[in-house]
C-alpha positions as CSV (number, residue, x, y, z in Angstrom):
1,X,15.8,16.0,-10.1
2,X,12.4,17.3,-8.8
3,X,10.3,15.9,-5.9
4,X,6.8,16.0,-7.4
5,X,4.8,14.3,-4.6
6,X,5.5,14.3,-0.9
7,X,5.2,10.9,0.9
8,X,6.2,9.7,4.4
9,X,7.7,6.3,3.6
10,X,8.8,6.6,0.0
11,X,10.5,9.3,-2.1
12,X,9.0,10.1,-5.5
13,X,11.2,12.1,-7.8
14,X,11.0,13.2,-11.4
15,X,14.2,12.9,-13.5
16,X,13.6,14.2,-17.0
17,X,11.1,11.8,-18.5
18,X,11.3,9.1,-15.9
19,X,10.6,8.8,-12.2
20,X,12.6,7.4,-9.3
21,X,10.6,5.7,-6.5
22,X,12.8,5.1,-3.4
23,X,11.6,2.9,-0.6
24,X,12.4,5.0,2.4
25,X,12.2,3.3,5.8
26,X,15.9,3.1,6.1
27,X,15.9,2.4,9.8
28,X,13.7,-0.7,9.1
29,X,15.7,-1.8,6.1
30,X,12.8,-0.5,4.0
31,X,10.5,-3.2,5.2
32,X,6.9,-2.8,4.2
33,X,4.1,-1.6,6.4
34,X,0.6,-0.9,5.3
35,X,1.2,2.8,4.8
36,X,4.4,2.4,2.7
37,X,2.6,-0.2,0.6
38,X,-0.3,2.2,0.0
39,X,2.2,5.0,-0.9
40,X,3.9,2.7,-3.4
41,X,0.6,1.7,-5.0
42,X,-0.4,5.3,-5.3
43,X,3.1,6.2,-6.8
44,X,2.8,3.4,-9.4
45,X,-0.8,4.5,-10.3
46,X,0.5,8.1,-10.7
47,X,3.4,7.0,-12.9
48,X,1.3,4.7,-15.0
49,X,-1.3,7.3,-15.8
50,X,1.1,10.1,-16.5
51,X,1.9,10.2,-20.2
52,X,5.1,12.2,-19.6
53,X,6.5,9.4,-17.5
54,X,8.2,6.9,-19.9
55,X,10.0,4.7,-17.4
56,X,10.0,3.9,-13.7
57,X,12.9,3.1,-11.4
58,X,12.3,1.5,-8.0
59,X,15.2,1.4,-5.5
60,X,15.8,1.5,-1.7
61,X,17.3,4.0,0.7
62,X,20.5,3.2,2.6
63,X,21.9,-0.3,2.8
64,X,18.9,-2.3,1.7
65,X,16.5,-2.6,-1.2
66,X,13.8,-4.0,1.1
67,X,13.8,-6.6,3.9
68,X,10.2,-7.6,3.0
69,X,7.3,-7.4,5.4
70,X,7.6,-5.5,8.7
71,X,7.0,-8.5,11.0
72,X,6.1,-6.3,14.0
73,X,3.0,-5.2,12.0
74,X,2.4,-8.7,10.7
75,X,2.1,-10.1,14.3
76,X,0.2,-7.1,15.7
77,X,-3.2,-8.8,15.0
78,X,-4.5,-5.7,13.2
79,X,-4.5,-7.6,9.9
80,X,-4.3,-11.2,9.0
81,X,-1.5,-12.4,6.7
82,X,-4.1,-13.0,4.0
83,X,-5.3,-9.4,4.4
84,X,-1.7,-8.1,4.2
85,X,-1.2,-10.0,1.0
86,X,-4.5,-8.9,-0.5
87,X,-4.2,-5.2,0.4
88,X,-0.5,-4.7,0.0
89,X,1.5,-7.1,-2.1
90,X,-1.1,-8.4,-4.7
91,X,-1.9,-4.8,-5.8
92,X,1.8,-3.9,-6.0
93,X,2.9,-6.8,-8.2
94,X,-0.2,-6.6,-10.3
95,X,0.6,-3.0,-11.2
96,X,4.3,-3.8,-11.8
97,X,3.3,-6.4,-14.4
98,X,0.4,-4.4,-16.0
99,X,1.8,-0.9,-16.3
100,X,2.9,-0.8,-20.0
101,X,6.1,1.1,-19.4
102,X,9.5,-0.3,-18.5
103,X,9.9,-0.7,-14.7
104,X,13.4,-1.2,-13.5
105,X,14.4,-2.4,-10.0
106,X,17.8,-1.0,-8.9
107,X,18.7,-3.3,-6.1
108,X,21.2,-1.5,-3.9
109,X,21.4,-4.0,-1.0
110,X,19.6,-6.9,0.5
111,X,16.2,-7.8,-1.1
112,X,14.5,-10.4,1.1
113,X,11.1,-12.0,1.2
114,X,8.5,-9.8,-0.4
115,X,11.3,-7.3,-1.1
116,X,13.0,-9.8,-3.3
117,X,9.8,-10.8,-5.2
118,X,8.8,-7.2,-5.8
119,X,12.1,-6.7,-7.4
120,X,11.8,-9.8,-9.5
121,X,8.3,-8.7,-10.6
122,X,9.8,-5.6,-12.3
123,X,10.7,-5.8,-16.0
124,X,14.5,-5.4,-15.5
125,X,16.6,-5.9,-12.4
126,X,20.0,-4.3,-12.0
127,X,21.9,-5.0,-8.8
128,X,24.9,-3.6,-7.0
129,X,27.4,-6.4,-6.8
130,X,27.1,-6.3,-3.0
131,X,23.4,-6.8,-3.1
132,X,21.7,-10.2,-2.3
133,X,18.4,-11.9,-2.8
134,X,16.8,-14.1,-0.2
135,X,13.6,-16.1,-0.3
136,X,13.4,-15.8,3.5
137,X,9.8,-17.0,4.0
138,X,10.7,-20.6,5.0
139,X,12.9,-19.2,7.8
140,X,9.7,-18.1,9.7
141,X,7.4,-20.9,8.5
142,X,5.8,-19.2,5.6
143,X,5.6,-19.7,1.8
144,X,6.8,-17.1,-0.8
145,X,4.2,-14.6,-1.8
146,X,4.2,-11.4,-3.9
147,X,4.1,-13.6,-7.1
148,X,7.4,-15.2,-6.1
149,X,6.1,-18.8,-6.8
150,X,5.2,-17.7,-10.3
151,X,8.2,-15.5,-11.2
152,X,11.2,-17.3,-9.8
153,X,10.6,-20.7,-11.4
154,X,10.2,-19.0,-14.8
155,X,13.5,-17.1,-14.2
156,X,15.7,-19.9,-12.9
157,X,13.8,-23.1,-13.4
158,X,11.7,-25.2,-11.1
159,X,14.6,-27.2,-9.5
160,X,16.6,-24.1,-8.5
161,X,13.6,-22.1,-7.4
162,X,12.4,-25.0,-5.2
163,X,15.7,-25.2,-3.5
164,X,16.1,-21.4,-3.0
165,X,12.5,-21.2,-1.6
166,X,12.8,-24.2,0.7
167,X,16.3,-23.4,2.1
168,X,16.1,-19.6,2.2
169,X,19.7,-19.5,0.8
170,X,21.2,-16.1,0.2
171,X,22.0,-15.4,-3.5
172,X,24.7,-12.8,-4.3
173,X,24.0,-10.4,-7.1
174,X,26.7,-12.0,-9.2
175,X,25.2,-15.5,-8.8
176,X,21.7,-14.1,-9.4
177,X,22.9,-12.8,-12.8
178,X,24.6,-16.2,-13.6
179,X,21.4,-18.1,-12.9
180,X,19.3,-15.6,-14.9
181,X,17.4,-14.4,-11.9
182,X,18.3,-10.8,-12.8
183,X,19.5,-8.8,-15.8
184,X,22.9,-7.5,-14.5
185,X,25.2,-7.3,-11.5
186,X,27.3,-4.1,-11.6
187,X,30.4,-3.2,-9.7
188,X,29.7,-0.9,-6.7
189,X,32.0,1.8,-8.1
190,X,30.0,1.9,-11.3
191,X,26.5,1.1,-10.1
192,X,25.0,4.5,-9.6
193,X,26.3,5.8,-13.0
194,X,25.2,2.6,-14.7
195,X,21.6,2.9,-13.4
196,X,21.4,6.5,-14.3
197,X,22.6,5.9,-17.9
198,X,20.4,2.9,-18.3
199,X,17.3,4.9,-17.2
200,X,18.2,7.8,-19.5
201,X,18.5,5.4,-22.4
202,X,15.4,3.3,-21.8
203,X,13.2,6.3,-21.1
204,X,14.1,7.7,-24.6
205,X,13.2,4.5,-26.4
206,X,9.8,3.9,-28.1
207,X,7.7,3.5,-24.9
208,X,4.6,2.3,-26.8
209,X,6.5,-0.6,-28.3
210,X,8.2,-1.4,-25.0
211,X,4.8,-1.6,-23.3
212,X,3.4,-3.9,-26.0
213,X,6.5,-6.1,-25.6
214,X,5.6,-6.3,-21.9
215,X,2.0,-7.2,-22.7
216,X,3.1,-10.0,-25.1
217,X,5.6,-11.5,-22.6
218,X,2.9,-11.5,-19.9
219,X,1.1,-14.2,-22.0
220,X,4.1,-16.2,-23.3
221,X,3.9,-19.0,-20.7
222,X,0.1,-19.4,-20.8
223,X,-0.7,-19.0,-24.5
224,X,-0.6,-21.8,-27.0
225,X,1.7,-21.4,-30.0
226,X,-1.2,-20.3,-32.2
227,X,-2.6,-17.9,-29.6
228,X,0.8,-16.2,-29.2
229,X,1.1,-15.8,-33.0
230,X,-2.3,-14.1,-33.1
231,X,-1.4,-11.8,-30.2
232,X,1.8,-10.8,-31.9
233,X,-0.1,-10.0,-35.0
234,X,-2.6,-7.7,-33.1
235,X,0.2,-6.0,-31.1
236,X,2.4,-5.5,-34.1
237,X,-0.4,-3.8,-35.9
238,X,-0.9,-1.5,-32.9
239,X,2.8,-0.8,-32.7
240,X,2.9,0.0,-36.5
241,X,0.2,2.7,-35.9
242,X,2.4,4.6,-33.4
243,X,4.3,7.9,-34.1
244,X,7.4,6.2,-32.8
245,X,7.2,3.6,-35.6
246,X,7.0,6.3,-38.2
247,X,9.9,8.1,-36.6
248,X,11.9,4.8,-36.3
249,X,11.5,4.1,-40.0
250,X,12.2,7.7,-41.1
251,X,15.4,7.9,-39.0
252,X,16.6,4.5,-40.4
253,X,16.1,5.6,-44.0
254,X,17.6,9.1,-43.3
255,X,20.6,7.5,-41.5
256,X,20.1,9.6,-38.3
257,X,19.4,8.9,-34.7
258,X,15.7,8.5,-33.9
259,X,13.8,11.0,-31.7
260,X,11.2,8.9,-30.1
261,X,8.3,10.6,-28.2
262,X,6.9,7.5,-26.5
263,X,3.6,7.4,-28.4
């Protein structure tokens, strides 16, 4: 593991052909201030534009994934809530959805407020069984942001999302998996090894195709039936022109394991 960029509030480490981004304000439960948000935006940009990076992992230091917004900064008067959303959270979740590489959230502890919704904006969420997810906004008289009102109803349905957002109920990792909020809850004793193995596997898959899958899924709830058929046709043509497609077919015919390069 190699630290390839130095930051103050996050860690950015290279692991073979993927990167680990760790939210690193452990004493503040990795709550977001403006500087940490800017560092995460820069790290996502760096990862997205680096062709040697084939997958991205986001996790938290210590006992939390992220407790959301640092409220002391929110009430300081330096920035309005709308400015915080516009400068911090909207750019983060937009990049999470638009970077055409698999982005995995490894939720090691509590994910609350914007922290929960940033995790849910990732492509795949793996959680330690002791982790939890809280739509904490209503507890302080706010509404969910960081694309939460878009993502959560699509994951768990409108009725469940409405109740979770209005009540601020804590959801355990196991329950989050059962209600299809996340991909998998993993026993604490197996969590670290599982995440590492998962990242090693997904970073060696055909990255071009995974990115095109992500692009197609970003349209699935807004396109008509016909529009999605046409998008699939265009993206399948693009995928079929990749080196990984040729390698996938060759390895299948030759009865060997594929050696995908991500292009």
